[in-house]
All heavy atoms as an XYZ file, in Angstrom:
692
protein
N     -72.730    -46.315    -34.603
C     -73.009    -45.620    -33.363
C     -71.942    -44.581    -33.200
O     -70.742    -44.763    -33.354
C     -73.066    -46.557    -32.131
C     -73.399    -45.926    -30.881
S     -73.283    -46.981    -29.501
C     -74.712    -48.058    -29.783
N     -72.374    -43.214    -32.890
C     -71.319    -42.216    -32.664
C     -70.542    -42.332    -31.338
O     -70.918    -43.171    -30.537
C     -72.152    -40.843    -32.578
O     -72.804    -40.844    -31.291
N     -69.388    -41.736    -31.301
C     -68.549    -41.831    -30.191
C     -69.214    -41.373    -28.937
O     -69.115    -41.833    -27.882
C     -67.227    -41.208    -30.381
O     -67.414    -39.779    -30.499
N     -70.113    -40.209    -29.081
C     -70.773    -39.753    -27.899
C     -71.805    -40.820    -27.398
O     -71.964    -40.991    -26.200
C     -71.572    -38.502    -28.334
C     -72.161    -37.854    -27.137
C     -72.758    -36.426    -27.475
O     -72.261    -35.724    -28.467
O     -73.734    -36.097    -26.856
N     -72.445    -41.519    -28.262
C     -73.406    -42.504    -27.904
C     -72.729    -43.671    -27.221
O     -73.201    -44.307    -26.202
C     -74.235    -43.019    -29.129
N     -71.539    -44.122    -27.736
C     -70.729    -45.126    -27.125
C     -70.269    -44.723    -25.734
O     -70.303    -45.551    -24.787
C     -69.463    -45.422    -27.933
C     -69.845    -46.153    -29.323
C     -68.612    -46.456    -30.048
C     -68.960    -47.069    -31.437
N     -67.740    -47.227    -32.253
N     -69.782    -43.508    -25.505
C     -69.463    -42.927    -24.234
C     -70.682    -43.052    -23.231
O     -70.567    -43.488    -22.164
C     -68.935    -41.491    -24.300
C     -67.616    -41.396    -24.897
O     -66.798    -42.348    -24.873
N     -67.357    -40.272    -25.556
N     -71.772    -42.596    -23.723
C     -73.061    -42.562    -22.886
C     -73.351    -43.998    -22.474
O     -73.632    -44.292    -21.332
C     -74.252    -41.863    -23.655
C     -75.508    -41.918    -22.950
C     -75.382    -40.995    -21.677
C     -76.520    -41.259    -23.885
N     -73.287    -44.939    -23.393
C     -73.631    -46.324    -23.055
C     -72.661    -46.885    -22.129
O     -73.017    -47.593    -21.152
C     -73.588    -47.162    -24.395
C     -73.993    -48.604    -24.151
C     -74.002    -49.403    -25.432
O     -73.359    -48.991    -26.447
O     -74.564    -50.505    -25.459
N     -71.359    -46.662    -22.300
C     -70.212    -47.229    -21.330
C     -70.468    -46.669    -20.011
O     -70.389    -47.397    -19.004
C     -68.895    -46.938    -21.965
N     -70.676    -45.341    -19.965
C     -70.887    -44.815    -18.543
C     -72.091    -45.188    -17.928
O     -72.133    -45.546    -16.707
C     -70.837    -43.189    -18.665
C     -69.494    -42.721    -19.115
C     -71.226    -42.547    -17.329
C     -69.447    -41.253    -19.581
N     -73.144    -45.350    -18.672
C     -74.472    -45.811    -18.170
C     -74.321    -47.305    -17.586
O     -74.795    -47.573    -16.435
C     -75.585    -45.773    -19.188
O     -76.842    -46.069    -18.644
N     -73.526    -48.115    -18.338
C     -73.379    -49.520    -17.842
C     -72.532    -49.517    -16.636
O     -72.800    -50.287    -15.693
C     -72.690    -50.306    -18.942
C     -73.595    -50.729    -20.084
C     -72.925    -51.497    -21.146
C     -73.860    -52.016    -22.293
N     -73.254    -52.758    -23.299
N     -71.446    -48.632    -16.539
C     -70.730    -48.575    -15.279
C     -71.503    -48.128    -14.058
O     -71.271    -48.629    -13.004
C     -69.530    -47.661    -15.587
N     -72.439    -47.177    -14.205
C     -73.188    -46.674    -13.171
C     -74.107    -47.928    -12.624
O     -74.215    -48.167    -11.458
C     -74.064    -45.527    -13.535
C     -73.314    -44.284    -13.815
C     -75.179    -45.232    -12.528
C     -73.950    -43.130    -14.544
N     -74.741    -48.607    -13.596
C     -75.600    -49.776    -13.205
C     -74.728    -50.765    -12.515
O     -75.165    -51.389    -11.503
C     -76.160    -50.354    -14.460
C     -77.287    -49.515    -15.094
O     -77.815    -48.695    -14.370
O     -77.544    -49.690    -16.235
N     -73.546    -51.134    -12.991
C     -72.704    -52.070    -12.366
C     -72.273    -51.644    -10.946
O     -72.326    -52.479    -10.044
C     -71.359    -52.342    -13.259
N     -71.958    -50.402    -10.815
C     -71.576    -49.919     -9.528
C     -72.709    -50.089     -8.514
O     -72.642    -50.628     -7.408
C     -71.144    -48.460     -9.517
C     -71.107    -47.799     -8.156
N     -69.956    -48.030     -7.402
C     -71.971    -47.230     -7.435
C     -70.095    -47.407     -6.207
N     -71.308    -46.852     -6.202
N     -73.961    -49.656     -8.988
C     -75.110    -49.626     -8.077
C     -75.581    -51.071     -7.778
O     -76.149    -51.318     -6.703
C     -76.256    -48.815     -8.695
C     -75.953    -47.290     -8.659
O     -75.164    -46.874     -7.865
N     -76.688    -46.630     -9.487
N     -75.316    -52.005     -8.588
C     -75.603    -53.527     -8.306
C     -74.653    -54.050     -7.280
O     -74.964    -54.750     -6.394
C     -75.603    -54.274     -9.596
C     -76.780    -54.298    -10.388
C     -76.818    -55.439    -11.479
N     -75.687    -55.381    -12.298
C     -75.502    -54.711    -13.383
N     -76.440    -53.862    -13.804
N     -74.324    -54.740    -14.133
N     -73.349    -53.585     -7.364
C     -72.307    -54.223     -6.675
C     -72.012    -53.494     -5.333
O     -71.444    -54.139     -4.399
C     -71.018    -54.310     -7.408
N     -72.509    -52.300     -5.118
C     -72.131    -51.575     -3.879
C     -73.379    -51.132     -3.182
O     -74.396    -50.664     -3.809
C     -71.331    -50.322     -4.329
S     -70.702    -49.268     -2.936
N     -73.364    -51.100     -1.862
C     -74.521    -50.751     -1.037
C     -74.665    -49.129     -1.152
O     -75.752    -48.614     -0.825
C     -74.383    -51.139      0.320
C     -73.347    -50.531      1.089
C     -73.140    -51.061      2.557
O     -74.003    -50.580      3.404
O     -72.245    -51.872      2.802
N     -73.675    -48.489     -1.492
C     -73.686    -46.995     -1.665
C     -73.894    -46.624     -3.093
O     -73.226    -47.037     -4.001
C     -72.278    -46.360     -1.091
C     -72.046    -46.675      0.282
C     -71.609    -47.911      0.798
C     -72.175    -45.784      1.359
N     -71.389    -47.808      2.112
C     -71.739    -46.523      2.550
C     -72.563    -44.543      1.531
C     -71.813    -45.924      3.791
C     -72.562    -43.868      2.753
C     -72.188    -44.634      3.837
N     -74.807    -45.740     -3.313
C     -75.130    -45.341     -4.722
C     -74.023    -44.493     -5.396
O     -73.288    -43.815     -4.702
C     -76.419    -44.617     -4.623
C     -76.398    -43.969     -3.350
C     -75.644    -45.027     -2.410
N     -73.979    -44.500     -6.663
C     -73.121    -43.567     -7.464
C     -73.728    -42.143     -7.260
O     -74.961    -41.958     -7.199
C     -73.152    -43.959     -8.894
N     -72.859    -41.147     -7.076
C     -73.238    -39.745     -6.834
C     -72.769    -38.823     -7.879
O     -73.260    -37.684     -7.962
C     -72.868    -39.220     -5.422
C     -73.612    -40.035     -4.312
C     -71.343    -39.269     -5.232
N     -71.848    -39.300     -8.726
C     -71.262    -38.351     -9.726
C     -70.381    -39.229    -10.672
O     -70.110    -40.366    -10.460
C     -70.386    -37.251     -9.157
N     -70.010    -38.617    -11.842
C     -69.164    -39.195    -12.836
C     -68.008    -38.175    -13.020
O     -68.359    -36.971    -13.328
C     -69.862    -39.526    -14.127
C     -68.862    -40.113    -15.138
C     -70.940    -40.607    -13.839
N     -66.766    -38.512    -12.957
C     -65.673    -37.791    -13.188
C     -65.096    -38.067    -14.599
O     -64.913    -39.233    -14.920
C     -64.652    -37.843    -12.131
C     -65.049    -37.366    -10.821
C     -64.030    -37.415     -9.667
O     -63.078    -38.224     -9.899
O     -64.253    -36.738     -8.733
N     -64.727    -37.015    -15.292
C     -64.130    -37.145    -16.669
C     -62.971    -36.190    -16.650
O     -62.909    -35.177    -15.899
C     -65.099    -36.800    -17.814
C     -66.304    -37.602    -17.954
C     -67.279    -36.825    -18.951
C     -66.008    -38.902    -18.524
N     -61.975    -36.390    -17.525
C     -60.894    -35.488    -17.802
C     -61.542    -34.079    -18.219
O     -62.564    -34.139    -18.915
C     -60.046    -35.973    -18.865
C     -58.822    -35.081    -19.068
O     -58.977    -34.142    -19.818
N     -57.748    -35.437    -18.521
N     -61.037    -33.012    -17.795
C     -61.649    -31.681    -18.168
C     -61.814    -31.547    -19.694
O     -62.721    -30.892    -20.062
C     -60.635    -30.663    -17.544
C     -60.066    -31.353    -16.312
C     -59.925    -32.819    -16.790
N     -60.828    -32.002    -20.398
C     -60.983    -31.930    -21.877
C     -62.223    -32.694    -22.377
O     -62.903    -32.157    -23.165
C     -59.695    -32.511    -22.473
C     -59.858    -32.713    -24.080
C     -59.755    -31.602    -24.880
C     -60.122    -33.957    -24.548
C     -59.795    -31.785    -26.326
C     -60.219    -34.137    -25.909
C     -60.107    -33.025    -26.732
N     -62.512    -33.870    -21.834
C     -63.737    -34.651    -22.140
C     -64.890    -33.944    -21.758
O     -65.925    -33.913    -22.490
C     -63.637    -35.992    -21.529
C     -62.427    -36.925    -22.022
C     -62.579    -37.242    -23.392
O     -63.661    -37.262    -24.063
O     -61.583    -37.814    -24.018
N     -64.934    -33.296    -20.561
C     -66.092    -32.524    -20.076
C     -66.474    -31.438    -21.054
O     -67.562    -31.218    -21.434
C     -65.901    -32.027    -18.686
C     -67.021    -31.004    -18.197
C     -65.738    -33.131    -17.697
N     -65.420    -30.649    -21.472
C     -65.581    -29.627    -22.445
C     -66.113    -30.098    -23.820
O     -67.010    -29.594    -24.464
C     -64.300    -28.797    -22.635
C     -64.498    -27.629    -23.413
C     -63.189    -26.785    -23.478
O     -62.543    -26.646    -22.411
O     -62.820    -26.339    -24.603
N     -65.410    -31.222    -24.233
C     -65.756    -31.717    -25.520
C     -67.213    -32.261    -25.657
O     -67.992    -32.088    -26.597
C     -64.731    -32.880    -25.921
C     -64.959    -33.520    -27.218
C     -63.948    -34.605    -27.567
N     -64.197    -35.802    -26.740
C     -65.020    -36.820    -26.999
N     -65.792    -36.733    -28.147
N     -65.181    -37.852    -26.214
N     -67.620    -33.041    -24.609
C     -68.901    -33.630    -24.547
C     -70.058    -32.563    -24.218
O     -71.194    -32.735    -24.684
C     -68.983    -34.825    -23.568
C     -68.158    -35.918    -24.024
C     -68.042    -37.065    -22.925
C     -68.684    -36.665    -25.292
N     -69.647    -31.573    -23.441
C     -70.644    -30.590    -22.970
C     -71.820    -31.077    -22.239
O     -72.894    -30.616    -22.377
C     -71.091    -29.672    -24.236
N     -71.593    -32.151    -21.503
C     -72.673    -32.753    -20.610
C     -72.565    -32.117    -19.277
O     -71.520    -31.943    -18.696
C     -72.548    -34.232    -20.498
C     -72.608    -35.013    -21.790
C     -73.260    -34.623    -22.951
C     -72.223    -36.384    -21.974
N     -73.147    -35.701    -23.869
C     -72.534    -36.741    -23.224
C     -71.677    -37.289    -21.122
C     -72.329    -38.053    -23.792
C     -71.385    -38.568    -21.612
C     -71.721    -38.950    -22.982
N     -73.721    -31.781    -18.674
C     -73.744    -31.365    -17.240
C     -74.019    -32.540    -16.353
O     -73.508    -32.560    -15.198
C     -74.827    -30.346    -17.117
C     -74.473    -29.019    -17.805
O     -73.353    -28.698    -17.944
O     -75.452    -28.308    -18.287
N     -74.893    -33.401    -16.807
C     -75.281    -34.611    -16.079
C     -75.436    -35.792    -16.907
O     -75.541    -35.756    -18.157
C     -76.660    -34.356    -15.325
O     -77.698    -34.163    -16.355
C     -76.598    -33.138    -14.349
N     -75.431    -37.026    -16.241
C     -75.807    -38.149    -16.990
C     -76.612    -39.072    -16.043
O     -76.203    -39.309    -14.878
C     -74.480    -38.977    -17.420
C     -74.825    -40.237    -18.182
C     -73.585    -39.233    -16.340
C     -73.731    -40.968    -18.841
N     -77.767    -39.432    -16.443
C     -78.760    -40.162    -15.689
C     -78.971    -39.450    -14.256
O     -79.023    -40.127    -13.245
C     -78.308    -41.569    -15.518
C     -78.318    -42.307    -16.796
C     -78.078    -43.741    -16.782
N     -78.679    -44.310    -15.612
C     -78.244    -45.607    -15.211
N     -77.392    -46.357    -15.808
N     -78.864    -46.116    -14.130
N     -79.004    -38.146    -14.276
C     -79.252    -37.377    -13.025
C     -77.991    -37.226    -12.185
O     -77.969    -36.444    -11.151
N     -76.829    -37.792    -12.561
C     -75.669    -37.654    -11.795
C     -74.786    -36.450    -12.419
O     -74.716    -36.364    -13.605
C     -74.770    -38.877    -11.770
C     -75.468    -40.093    -11.210
C     -74.511    -41.394    -11.319
C     -75.863    -39.888     -9.727
N     -74.209    -35.523    -11.603
C     -73.393    -34.464    -12.074
C     -72.150    -34.985    -12.700
O     -71.589    -36.034    -12.329
C     -73.078    -33.553    -10.892
C     -73.166    -34.563     -9.752
C     -74.308    -35.572    -10.121
N     -71.721    -34.343    -13.874
C     -70.452    -34.652    -14.493
C     -69.425    -33.675    -13.816
O     -69.597    -32.432    -13.872
C     -70.529    -34.372    -15.980
C     -71.606    -35.296    -16.600
C     -69.091    -34.551    -16.572
C     -71.196    -36.735    -16.631
N     -68.354    -34.233    -13.358
C     -67.309    -33.355    -12.677
C     -66.005    -33.472    -13.446
O     -65.543    -34.565    -13.804
C     -67.041    -33.860    -11.314
C     -68.221    -33.724    -10.400
C     -67.791    -34.181     -8.999
N     -68.948    -34.245     -8.104
C     -68.932    -34.805     -6.952
N     -67.859    -35.435     -6.577
N     -69.955    -34.820     -6.203
N     -65.285    -32.448    -13.634
C     -63.938    -32.419    -14.256
C     -62.940    -32.924    -13.178
O     -62.961    -32.482    -12.085
C     -63.601    -30.998    -14.713
C     -64.606    -30.175    -13.910
C     -65.700    -31.049    -13.490
N     -62.074    -33.795    -13.658
C     -61.009    -34.198    -12.792
C     -59.723    -34.509    -13.597
O     -59.698    -35.451    -14.373
C     -61.496    -35.679    -12.025
C     -60.316    -36.045    -11.050
O     -59.168    -35.646    -11.236
N     -60.628    -37.020    -10.265
N     -58.728    -33.651    -13.491
C     -57.491    -33.769    -14.341
C     -56.769    -35.084    -14.061
O     -55.919    -35.411    -14.947
C     -56.631    -32.521    -13.952
C     -57.194    -32.020    -12.642
C     -58.643    -32.554    -12.567
N     -56.996    -35.802    -12.985
C     -56.337    -37.095    -12.795
C     -56.986    -38.132    -13.508
O     -56.305    -39.255    -13.624
C     -56.371    -37.404    -11.230
C     -55.589    -36.302    -10.420
C     -55.565    -36.645     -8.954
O     -55.974    -37.749     -8.517
O     -55.178    -35.721     -8.222
N     -58.085    -37.996    -14.129
C     -58.713    -39.025    -14.985
C     -58.215    -38.785    -16.408
O     -58.304    -37.748    -16.918
C     -60.219    -38.882    -14.946
C     -60.852    -39.922    -15.975
C     -60.695    -39.116    -13.537
N     -57.662    -39.825    -16.991
C     -57.036    -39.751    -18.324
C     -58.162    -39.480    -19.364
O     -59.309    -39.858    -19.181
N     -57.740    -38.930    -20.485
C     -58.722    -38.801    -21.614
C     -59.195    -40.141    -22.087
O     -58.442    -41.091    -22.064
C     -58.044    -37.990    -22.837
O     -56.995    -38.612    -23.164
C     -57.760    -36.591    -22.397
N     -60.438    -40.206    -22.456
C     -61.004    -41.464    -22.864
C     -61.381    -42.375    -21.714
O     -61.806    -43.526    -21.997
N     -61.203    -41.911    -20.528
C     -61.557    -42.655    -19.335
C     -62.664    -41.960    -18.511
O     -62.828    -40.791    -18.727
C     -60.427    -43.019    -18.486
C     -59.356    -43.760    -19.324
C     -58.117    -44.243    -18.569
N     -58.496    -45.156    -17.460
C     -58.635    -46.474    -17.632
N     -58.436    -46.978    -18.802
N     -58.927    -47.249    -16.633
N     -63.175    -42.579    -17.483
C     -64.124    -41.888    -16.650
C     -64.094    -42.611    -15.294
O     -63.480    -43.704    -15.153
C     -65.571    -41.886    -17.144
C     -66.175    -43.231    -17.280
C     -66.905    -43.823    -16.362
C     -66.018    -43.967    -18.522
C     -67.397    -45.123    -16.469
C     -66.588    -45.245    -18.732
C     -67.296    -45.785    -17.627
N     -64.661    -42.002    -14.275
C     -64.653    -42.554    -12.985
C     -66.027    -42.386    -12.320
O     -66.472    -41.201    -12.295
C     -63.554    -41.931    -12.092
C     -63.467    -42.398    -10.724
C     -62.273    -41.751    -10.019
N     -62.343    -42.152     -8.606
C     -62.931    -41.568     -7.692
N     -63.685    -40.427     -7.887
N     -62.878    -41.964     -6.390
N     -66.650    -43.447    -11.836
C     -67.908    -43.337    -11.119
C     -67.557    -43.054     -9.640
O     -66.838    -43.847     -9.103
C     -68.743    -44.589    -11.292
C     -70.010    -44.497    -10.462
C     -69.107    -44.900    -12.732
N     -68.220    -42.004     -9.075
C     -67.866    -41.602     -7.705
C     -69.002    -42.189     -6.851
O     -70.164    -42.014     -7.067
C     -67.884    -40.045     -7.634
C     -67.529    -39.611     -6.141
C     -66.897    -39.452     -8.545
N     -68.551    -42.842     -5.760
C     -69.396    -43.499     -4.868
C     -69.741    -42.637     -3.724
O     -68.974    -41.850     -3.157
C     -68.629    -44.730     -4.353
S     -69.524    -45.849     -3.223
N     -71.015    -42.756     -3.175
C     -71.414    -41.997     -2.028
C     -70.569    -42.319     -0.869
O     -70.413    -41.416      0.028
C     -72.934    -42.287     -1.732
N     -70.046    -43.421     -0.754
C     -69.140    -43.746      0.456
C     -67.995    -42.900      0.466
O     -67.504    -42.546      1.568
C     -68.675    -45.242      0.190
C     -67.669    -45.653      1.414
C     -67.252    -46.997      1.320
N     -67.582    -47.764      0.065
C     -67.805    -49.044     -0.104
N     -67.567    -49.764      1.054
N     -68.130    -49.622     -1.256
N     -67.510    -42.396     -0.599
C     -66.311    -41.461     -0.706
C     -66.684    -40.063     -0.219
O     -65.850    -39.349      0.270
C     -65.820    -41.330     -2.135
C     -65.304    -42.589     -2.741
C     -65.040    -42.462     -4.154
O     -64.330    -41.452     -4.541
O     -65.483    -43.252     -4.960
N     -67.934    -39.719     -0.170
C     -68.398    -38.330      0.064
C     -69.348    -38.209      1.240
O     -69.805    -37.178      1.522
C     -68.995    -37.720     -1.146
C     -68.030    -37.712     -2.308
C     -68.646    -36.903     -3.390
O     -69.812    -36.514     -3.469
O     -67.903    -36.571     -4.403
N     -69.621    -39.340      1.897
C     -70.710    -39.324      2.923
C     -71.954    -39.593      2.212
O     -72.158    -39.296      0.950
N     -72.919    -40.102      2.851
C     -74.282    -40.289      2.193
C     -74.854    -39.096      1.660
O     -74.929    -38.058      2.415
C     -75.126    -41.098      3.213
C     -76.427    -41.556      2.567
C     -76.967    -42.771      3.113
O     -76.471    -43.255      4.155
O     -77.876    -43.313      2.602
N     -75.426    -38.986      0.526
C     -76.101    -37.797     -0.025
C     -77.214    -37.413      0.947
O     -78.013    -38.150      1.432
C     -76.608    -38.276     -1.370
C     -75.966    -39.503     -1.744
C     -75.505    -40.134     -0.492
N     -77.198    -36.077      1.245
C     -78.237    -35.661      2.070
C     -78.061    -35.865      3.584
O     -78.823    -35.635      4.411
N     -76.886    -36.456      3.960
C     -76.661    -36.871      5.223
C     -76.404    -35.570      6.087
O     -75.741    -34.630      5.684
C     -75.375    -37.663      5.390
C     -74.911    -38.032      6.725
C     -73.629    -38.815      6.844
O     -72.894    -38.814      5.791
O     -73.385    -39.542      7.777
N     -77.020    -35.505      7.245
C     -76.794    -34.360      8.134
C     -76.156    -34.838      9.491
O     -76.643    -35.847      9.941
C     -78.159    -33.715      8.491
C     -78.043    -32.579      9.533
C     -78.884    -33.222      7.253
N     -75.082    -34.244      9.836
C     -74.366    -34.623     11.040
C     -74.534    -33.553     12.043
O     -74.358    -32.319     11.784
C     -72.885    -34.795     10.698
C     -72.157    -35.178     12.001
C     -72.673    -35.908      9.661
N     -74.947    -33.944     13.302
C     -75.229    -33.022     14.317
C     -74.282    -33.270     15.460
O     -74.160    -34.351     15.960
C     -76.654    -33.074     14.796
C     -77.110    -31.989     15.727
C     -78.544    -32.119     16.083
O     -79.382    -32.284     15.131
O     -78.904    -32.125     17.279
N     -73.500    -32.190     15.888
C     -72.594    -32.379     16.987
C     -73.301    -32.078     18.223
O     -74.107    -31.128     18.410
C     -71.406    -31.421     16.763
N     -73.085    -32.885     19.246
C     -73.638    -32.740     20.622
C     -72.519    -32.777     21.595
O     -71.799    -33.721     21.765
C     -74.716    -33.792     20.854
C     -75.285    -33.597     22.299
C     -75.824    -33.853     19.737
N     -72.455    -31.719     22.484
C     -71.478    -31.613     23.424
C     -71.878    -32.315     24.811
O     -73.035    -32.258     25.073
C     -71.039    -30.162     23.780
N     -70.964    -32.952     25.432
C     -71.272    -33.541     26.719
C     -71.221    -32.506     27.837
O     -71.881    -32.596     28.902
C     -70.268    -34.657     27.032
C     -70.364    -35.817     26.050
C     -71.639    -36.614     26.330
O     -72.029    -36.830     27.474
O     -72.189    -37.130     25.270
N     -70.436    -31.431     27.659
C     -70.251    -30.408     28.603
C     -70.569    -29.072     28.046
O     -70.370    -28.829     26.826
C     -68.796    -30.357     29.189
C     -68.289    -31.642     29.758
C     -66.873    -31.604     29.992
O     -66.031    -31.003     29.358
N     -66.344    -32.240     31.139
N     -70.921    -28.093     28.937
C     -71.204    -26.742     28.444
C     -69.911    -25.943     28.926
O     -69.258    -26.138     29.877
C     -72.385    -26.152     29.067
O     -72.312    -26.185     30.543
C     -73.690    -26.855     28.530
N     -69.552    -25.041     28.038
C     -68.398    -24.175     28.302
C     -68.907    -22.719     28.252
O     -69.460    -22.324     27.225
C     -67.271    -24.269     27.247
C     -66.040    -23.423     27.405
C     -66.800    -25.824     27.201
N     -68.752    -21.979     29.323
C     -69.240    -20.647     29.387
C     -68.439    -19.734     28.358
O     -67.270    -19.848     28.319
C     -69.022    -20.111     30.754
C     -68.168    -20.991     31.434
C     -68.189    -22.339     30.624
N     -69.186    -18.972     27.664
C     -68.511    -17.999     26.760
C     -68.241    -16.712     27.342
O     -69.057    -16.204     28.116
C     -69.430    -17.804     25.461
N     -67.059    -16.093     27.066
C     -66.828    -14.890     27.633
C     -67.268    -13.716     26.677
O     -67.149    -14.031     25.463
C     -65.294    -14.637     27.867
C     -64.734    -15.650     28.913
C     -63.261    -15.530     29.117
O     -62.756    -14.351     28.955
O     -62.588    -16.454     29.538
N     -67.810    -12.676     27.223
C     -68.331    -11.688     26.314
C     -67.086    -11.022     25.519
O     -66.075    -10.783     26.118
C     -68.927    -10.542     27.216
C     -68.771    -11.095     28.629
C     -68.100    -12.344     28.617
N     -67.388    -10.792     24.326
C     -66.330    -10.100     23.421
C     -66.694     -8.602     23.308
O     -67.834     -8.305     23.230
C     -66.355    -10.807     22.118
N     -65.611     -7.835     23.207
C     -65.847     -6.389     22.998
C     -66.078     -6.177     21.552
O     -65.447     -6.725     20.696
C     -64.586     -5.622     23.443
C     -64.402     -5.618     25.037
C     -63.307     -4.735     25.410
O     -63.025     -3.753     24.721
O     -62.642     -5.112     26.407
N     -67.041     -5.301     21.329
C     -67.320     -4.980     19.914
C     -67.032     -3.505     19.773
O     -67.431     -2.710     20.528
C     -68.922     -5.148     19.653
C     -69.179     -4.744     18.192
C     -69.179     -6.657     19.850
N     -66.366     -3.168     18.669
C     -66.091     -1.729     18.426
C     -64.789     -1.506     18.114
O     -63.959     -0.958     17.732
């Protein structure tokens, strides 16, 4: 088995393990920038590959949605009070 196939298998297993153990899904995979360039992958199983210099070569990190907020989450701010706006001069 090639080293690329071994990497793919290890990352795929880690994504599955994360998704089984955590209520928040995996949203990305981080690799050392050198590894991102070497492998030339953009995504793995639909998850984006992100360069992260803090991840050592030969290692990877599965990024959890809990770390980034739920994917597609929309937050709406609602004020309890209204504040009148003063007209601004233009020109």
